[in-house]
C-alpha positions in Angstrom: 0.4 0.6 7.9 -0.1 -3.1 8.4 -2.9 -5.2 6.9 -4.0 -8.8 7.1 -6.3 -10.1 4.5 -9.0 -12.9 4.9 -6.5 -15.5 3.7 -4.0 -14.3 6.4 -1.5 -12.7 4.1 0.2 -9.8 6.0 1.5 -6.8 4.2 1.9 -3.0 4.6 3.7 0.2 3.9 6.0 2.6 5.7 4.9 6.1 4.7 6.7 9.4 5.3 5.0 12.7 5.0 1.5 14.1 5.5 -1.6 12.1 4.7 -3.5 15.2 3.8 -6.7 14.9 1.7 -5.9 15.0 -2.0 -7.4 14.8 -5.4 -6.9 11.5 -7.1 -4.0 13.1 -9.1 -2.0 14.5 -6.1 0.3 12.3 -4.2 2.1 13.0 -0.9 5.0 11.3 0.8 8.7 10.9 0.0 11.2 8.5 -1.6 11.7 7.1 1.9 8.3 5.3 1.5 8.4 1.5 1.0 6.0 -1.4 0.9 6.5 -4.9 2.4 5.0 -8.3 2.8 5.6 -11.1 5.2 6.7 -14.3 3.5 7.1 -17.9 4.7 8.4 -18.1 8.3 7.6 -14.4 8.9 10.5 -13.2 6.7 9.9 -9.6 5.6 10.3 -8.8 1.9 10.7 -5.0 1.4 10.2 -3.0 -1.8 11.8 0.5 -1.7 11.0 3.4 -4.1 12.0 2.5 -7.6 12.4 6.1 -8.8 10.0 5.3 -11.7 7.4 7.8 -10.5 6.6 9.9 -7.4 3.2 8.5 -6.6 4.0 7.6 -3.0 0.7 7.8 -1.1 -2.8 9.2 -1.8 -5.8 9.8 0.6 -9.2 10.7 -0.7 -12.7 10.5 0.9 -13.2 7.1 -0.7 -9.8 5.3 -0.2 -6.2 5.4 0.7 -3.5 4.1 -1.7 0.2 3.5 -1.7 2.1 3.6 -5.0 0.7 3.6 -8.5 1.4 2.1 -11.9 -0.2 1.0 -15.1 -1.6 -2.1 -13.3 -2.8 -0.4 -10.1 -1.7 0.4 -6.6 0.7 -1.5 -4.3 -2.1 -1.2 -1.7 -5.5 0.5 -2.1 -8.1 0.1 0.6 -11.6 1.7 0.9 -12.4 4.3 3.5 -14.1 1.7 5.7 -11.0 -0.5 5.7 -13.0 -3.5 4.5 -12.1 -4.1 0.9 -8.9 -3.5 -1.0 -6.7 -4.3 -4.0 -3.0 -4.9 -4.5 -1.3 -5.1 -7.9 2.1 -4.9 -9.4 3.2 -1.4 -8.7 5.8 0.6 -10.6 6.5 3.0 -7.7 8.1 0.3 -5.7 8.5 -2.5 -8.4 6.4 -4.6 -6.0 4.3 -7.6 -6.8 0.8 -8.2 -5.5 1.3 -8.0 -1.8 -2.0 -9.6 -0.6 -3.0 -13.2 -1.3 -5.2 -12.1 -4.2 -5.4 -8.8 -6.2 -8.8 -8.1 -4.6 -8.9 -8.8 -0.9 -11.1 -8.5 2.2 -9.4 -6.8 5.1 -9.4 -8.9 8.3 -7.2 -6.5 10.3 -5.7 -3.0 9.8 -3.2 -1.2 12.0 -1.6 2.2 11.7 1.1 3.8 13.7 2.4 7.4 13.7 6.0 7.9 14.7 
């Protein structure tokens, strides 16, 4: 997954496993998942699984999310791919990946390998 917010911050996630529909309490994915953001000069900063929890990825009818923690998800975006949030995430020990905790999605891309 790759996102660009309205302030042109680029960030995303590599997700292994099935994106099957789940309840908000069920996560899919594996410890191979990681999140990332592009820093200055296009340098990629990656955040691998921290082993703190197993909340890798969640898909519901209302949103998709990657990682969880007491402060929120590494990435959470609504089902219309318009609005999202990014917060410090314990799953990947990642900071806010977007330019602000709440963001408007300018572009979204997804690839399946």
